[in-house]
C-alpha positions in Angstrom: 0.3 -0.3 0.4 1.5 3.7 -1.3 2.0 5.9 1.9 -0.5 8.3 0.7 -2.5 6.0 0.9 -1.3 4.4 4.6 -1.2 8.4 5.9 -5.0 9.9 5.0 -6.5 6.3 6.0 -4.9 6.2 9.0 -6.2 10.2 9.6 -9.7 8.9 8.5 -10.1 5.2 10.0 -9.0 7.0 13.6 -11.7 9.9 13.8 -14.0 7.0 12.1 -13.8 4.7 14.8 -14.1 7.6 17.7 -16.6 8.6 15.8 -18.8 5.0 15.8 -18.0 4.4 19.6 -19.4 7.3 20.4 -22.6 6.5 18.8 -22.6 3.4 20.8 -21.7 5.3 24.2 -24.4 7.7 23.6 -27.1 4.4 22.5 -26.5 2.3 25.3 -27.2 5.9 27.9 -30.2 6.0 26.1 -31.0 2.8 25.9 -30.1 2.1 29.9 -33.8 2.2 31.3 -34.5 -0.8 28.9 -31.1 -2.3 29.7 -31.7 -1.4 33.7 -35.3 -3.5 33.8 -33.5 -6.1 31.8 -30.9 -6.7 34.3 -33.6 -6.2 37.8 -36.1 -9.1 35.4 -32.9 -11.4 34.6 -30.6 -11.0 37.6 -28.0 -13.1 34.9 -25.2 -10.3 34.4 -23.6 -12.8 31.1 -27.1 -13.0 29.1 -27.1 -8.7 30.5 -23.7 -8.2 28.8 -25.5 -10.5 25.5 -28.4 -8.3 25.8 -25.8 -4.6 25.3 -24.3 -6.2 23.1 -27.2 -7.2 20.6 -28.2 -3.3 21.2 -25.1 -2.0 19.3 -25.7 -3.2 15.3 -29.3 -1.6 16.4 -27.3 1.7 15.8 -23.9 1.0 13.7 -26.4 1.7 10.5 -27.1 4.7 11.4 -23.9 5.9 13.5 -21.6 4.4 10.2 -22.8 6.9 7.6 -22.7 9.8 10.2 -19.5 9.1 11.2 -18.2 8.5 7.5 -19.1 12.1 7.1 -17.7 13.5 10.1 -14.2 11.9 9.6 -13.9 12.8 5.7 -15.2 16.7 6.6 -12.5 16.6 9.7 -9.4 15.1 7.6 -9.6 17.2 5.1 -10.3 20.6 6.6 -7.1 19.5 8.5 -5.3 18.8 5.6 -6.3 22.0 4.3 -5.8 24.0 6.7 -2.0 23.0 7.5 -1.2 23.1 3.6 -0.9 19.3 3.2 -3.7 19.3 0.2 -1.4 21.9 -1.2 1.9 20.0 -1.1 0.6 17.1 -2.4 -1.6 18.9 -5.6 2.3 21.3 -6.1 3.8 17.8 -6.1 1.9 16.6 -8.7 -0.9 14.3 -7.1 -4.2 14.9 -8.7 -7.3 15.5 -6.4 -8.4 12.3 -7.5 -5.3 9.6 -6.4 -5.4 11.4 -3.0 -9.4 10.9 -3.1 -9.0 6.9 -4.3 -8.4 5.3 -0.8 -11.4 7.2 1.2 -13.9 6.9 -1.2 -12.4 2.7 -1.8 -12.9 2.4 1.8 -15.9 3.5 1.8 -17.2 1.4 -0.6 -15.9 -1.6 2.0 -18.0 0.2 4.5 -20.5 0.4 2.1 -21.0 -2.9 1.8 -20.0 -3.8 5.8 -23.1 -1.8 6.3 -25.7 -3.6 3.9 -25.1 -6.5 5.7 -25.1 -5.6 8.9 -28.6 -4.0 7.6 -29.7 -6.6 6.0 -29.1 -9.1 8.2 -27.1 -8.6 11.2 -29.3 -6.2 12.6 -32.7 -7.8 12.1 -31.0 -11.4 13.7 -30.0 -8.7 16.9 -33.4 -7.3 17.5 -35.0 -10.4 17.0 -32.3 -11.9 19.4 -32.9 -9.1 22.4 -36.8 -9.4 22.1 -36.7 -13.1 22.5 -33.9 -13.1 25.1 -36.0 -10.0 27.1 -38.7 -12.2 26.5 -37.8 -16.0 28.1 -35.6 -13.9 30.2 -39.0 -12.2 32.2 -41.0 -15.2 31.6 -38.9 -17.4 33.6 -39.7 -16.4 37.0 -43.2 -14.8 37.5 -42.4 -13.3 41.5 -39.7 -10.7 39.2 -43.3 -10.2 37.1 -45.0 -9.4 39.3 -43.1 -6.7 40.3 -43.0 -4.3 37.6 -47.2 -4.5 37.4 -46.6 -2.8 34.0 -45.2 -5.7 33.0 -48.3 -7.3 33.5 -51.7 -8.0 31.8 -53.9 -8.2 35.4 -55.6 -4.9 34.9 -57.3 -2.7 38.6 -55.4 -5.1 40.7 -53.4 -4.3 44.4 -50.3 -6.7 44.7 -47.7 -6.6 47.9 -45.3 -8.7 48.5 -41.6 -9.2 50.0 -39.1 -9.9 47.7 -36.5 -12.0 48.9 -33.3 -14.2 48.3 -32.9 -11.6 44.4 -36.2 -12.5 43.2 -36.4 -15.9 44.1 -38.8 -15.7 46.5 -41.1 -13.8 48.4 -43.0 -13.4 51.8 -46.7 -12.5 52.3 -48.0 -12.7 49.2 -51.6 -10.8 48.9 -53.1 -10.7 45.2 -56.9 -9.3 44.9 -57.8 -8.9 41.1 -61.1 -7.5 39.9 -62.6 -10.7 37.8 -64.1 -8.9 34.6 -66.7 -11.7 33.8 -68.9 -10.9 37.1 -68.0 -7.6 38.5 -65.9 -9.6 41.5 -63.0 -9.2 43.4 -61.0 -12.4 44.2 -57.9 -13.0 46.6 -55.4 -15.2 46.8 -52.6 -15.2 49.1 -49.4 -17.2 50.7 -47.2 -16.6 53.1 -44.4 -17.6 51.4 -44.2 -17.9 47.4 -40.6 -19.7 46.0 -38.9 -20.7 43.2 -37.1 -24.5 42.3 -36.2 -25.0 39.2 -39.0 -24.3 36.5 -42.4 -25.1 39.7 -43.6 -22.1 41.8 -43.9 -23.1 45.5 -46.6 -22.3 47.6 -47.0 -22.1 51.2 -50.0 -21.6 53.1 -52.2 -20.3 50.9 -55.7 -19.2 50.8 -57.6 -18.5 47.7 -61.3 -16.5 47.9 -63.4 -16.8 44.5 -66.5 -16.2 43.6 -69.2 -19.3 42.3 -71.7 -18.0 39.6 -75.4 -18.6 40.7 -78.6 -17.5 39.9 -80.2 -18.9 43.0 -78.8 -16.9 45.2 -79.6 -12.9 44.9 -79.0 -11.4 48.1 -75.8 -12.1 48.7 -72.9 -13.9 46.3 -71.6 -17.1 47.3 -67.5 -17.5 47.9 -65.1 -20.4 47.4 -62.8 -20.8 50.2 -59.6 -23.1 49.7 -57.1 -23.5 52.0 -53.6 -25.7 51.0 -50.9 -25.8 53.5 -48.6 -26.1 50.1 -49.3 -26.0 46.0 -47.2 -26.3 43.1 -47.3 -24.9 39.7 -44.7 -24.5 36.2 -43.5 -20.9 36.6 -42.7 -20.1 32.8 -46.1 -20.7 32.0 -47.6 -19.1 34.7 -45.3 -16.0 33.5 -46.7 -16.3 30.2 -50.1 -16.6 31.2 -49.2 -13.4 32.9 -47.1 -11.4 30.9 -49.2 -9.0 28.8 -47.1 -8.4 25.2 -46.2 -11.5 22.9 -42.9 -11.0 21.0 -44.1 -10.3 17.4 -42.1 -10.3 14.6 -41.8 -6.4 12.4 -40.3 -5.9 9.2 -37.7 -4.3 10.4 -36.4 -7.4 11.8 -36.7 -9.7 8.9 -33.7 -10.6 7.4 -33.1 -9.9 4.2 -35.0 -13.0 1.6 -38.0 -13.0 3.9 -38.5 -9.2 2.8 -37.7 -10.9 -0.6 -40.4 -13.3 -0.4 -42.7 -10.6 1.6 -42.3 -7.9 -0.9 -42.9 -11.0 -4.0 -46.6 -10.9 -2.3 -49.7 -8.6 -2.9 -51.3 -6.1 -0.5 -49.8 -3.8 2.6 -47.2 -6.5 3.7 -45.3 -6.3 0.0 -45.3 -2.5 -0.1 -43.8 -2.5 3.7 -41.0 -4.9 2.3 -40.0 -3.3 -0.2 -40.1 -0.1 1.4 -37.6 -1.9 4.2 -35.2 -3.2 1.5 -35.3 0.5 0.0 -34.6 1.6 3.2 -31.5 -0.4 4.1 -29.9 -0.4 0.6 -30.1 3.4 1.1 -28.2 3.1 4.8 -25.8 1.2 2.6 -25.1 3.9 -0.3 -25.2 6.6 2.4 -21.3 5.4 3.5 -20.4 6.3 0.0 -22.7 9.5 -0.5 -21.6 10.8 3.0 -18.0 10.2 2.6 -17.6 11.9 -0.9 -19.3 15.0 0.4 -17.3 15.2 3.2 -13.9 15.5 1.5 -15.7 17.5 -0.8 -16.5 19.8 1.0 -13.7 19.8 3.3 -11.6 21.3 0.6 -11.0 25.1 1.8 -9.6 27.0 -0.4 -7.8 31.0 -0.3 -6.4 32.4 2.4 -10.3 33.3 3.8 -12.2 30.2 2.8 -15.7 30.3 3.2 -18.6 29.4 5.2 -20.6 28.5 2.1 -19.0 24.9 1.8 -19.7 23.9 5.4 -23.2 24.9 5.0 -23.6 23.2 1.6 -22.5 20.5 3.1 -25.2 20.3 5.6 -27.4 21.7 3.6 -27.0 18.0 1.6 -26.6 15.7 5.0 -29.8 17.3 6.0 -31.5 17.1 2.3 -30.4 13.0 3.2 -31.7 13.0 6.5 -35.1 14.5 5.6 -35.5 12.0 2.4 -34.9 8.9 4.9 -37.5 9.5 7.0 -40.2 10.7 4.0 -39.4 7.9 2.9 -40.0 5.8 6.2 -43.6 7.6 6.2 -44.5 6.7 2.8 -44.4 3.1 3.1 -47.9 2.7 1.7 -47.1 4.5 -1.6 -43.4 2.4 -3.3 -43.3 4.7 -6.3 -42.6 7.6 -3.9 -40.9 6.0 -1.7 -37.9 4.8 -4.0 -37.3 7.8 -5.1 -37.3 9.9 -2.0 -35.1 7.2 -0.9 -33.3 7.1 -3.8 -32.9 10.7 -5.9 -31.0 12.4 -3.5 -27.7 10.5 -3.5 -27.3 11.3 -7.8 -27.8 15.1 -7.2 -25.1 14.9 -4.4 -22.9 12.5 -6.6 -23.2 15.2 -9.2 -23.2 18.5 -6.8 -19.7 16.7 -5.7 -18.3 15.8 -8.6 -19.2 19.3 -10.0 -17.5 21.1 -7.5 -14.6 18.6 -7.6 -14.1 19.9 -11.0 -14.0 23.1 -10.4 -10.9 22.9 -7.3 -8.8 20.6 -10.1 -9.1 23.7 -12.0 -8.9 26.5 -9.6 -11.4 27.9 -9.5 -12.4 29.5 -6.1 
């Protein structure tokens, strides 16, 4: 590899890596609530680390293009301000030879970003949801401790969690039965998780018996048991109000192609999702070219219009990206919103580089 290529790529990849790591750190901070909830419900730290790792590929499809823009823009601003770019051009190197290593690396990053968008990110999205569902379904005591995850409405729940969620004392559950508009009571002196079983001791159950004969009072069923046993995962699965389901952004590329070949709304949604992933991969090359072109500063007093123009093109791509996502019911308009800004940016960057090569300010 030529020395120039190593020098340029080192400056590009250094800022690129730092920017990607910053985006990952911001993602972890913004997802801290979900991570803390998973840790509280699971109690298994290796699985918590796995859950955090699954979150990282979800931000990479967006972090990689923006990081490519930041890295290329800062690199060429530095080369221009230190007159290194001028020295390289004075030694006989053209802009094309200087830009070649960055554009080639951006193409490789585009391929990686497409693989991340097409397979890695959907796989991690599916696995993180499945892991969250499995871990929160294993222990009904921890699940009931977080009542917002339970589908039992209009209920009073009180218990003292012991042994990191493996045991609960003085358990009381009063639930409203919507079928007969009555209250039911379940109490236990102690509930304990033993393997896949939920064991209860000194259990009392008060429920209502439906009867048309007696209208002046409610017939009740009162049960007292010294001990009881039930399957903990089955109970948790029955209590949970959210079941994992596959959304379009969690499907792999092969499944999306099968859906796109069908007809109806699912086909339109699958086609728009494929275009979205293709756009994110193209954005790496477009943003790198944009940063290289408008990072070049000409003259002793460079104009700020170059940065404003680069910002305008960046906002155009971002706005068109979100607009294309919103137009999932209209595939043709979504295609224009996703793909049209990129050729326009390539043409504008080509014209700008041509003027710079000719020495036109």
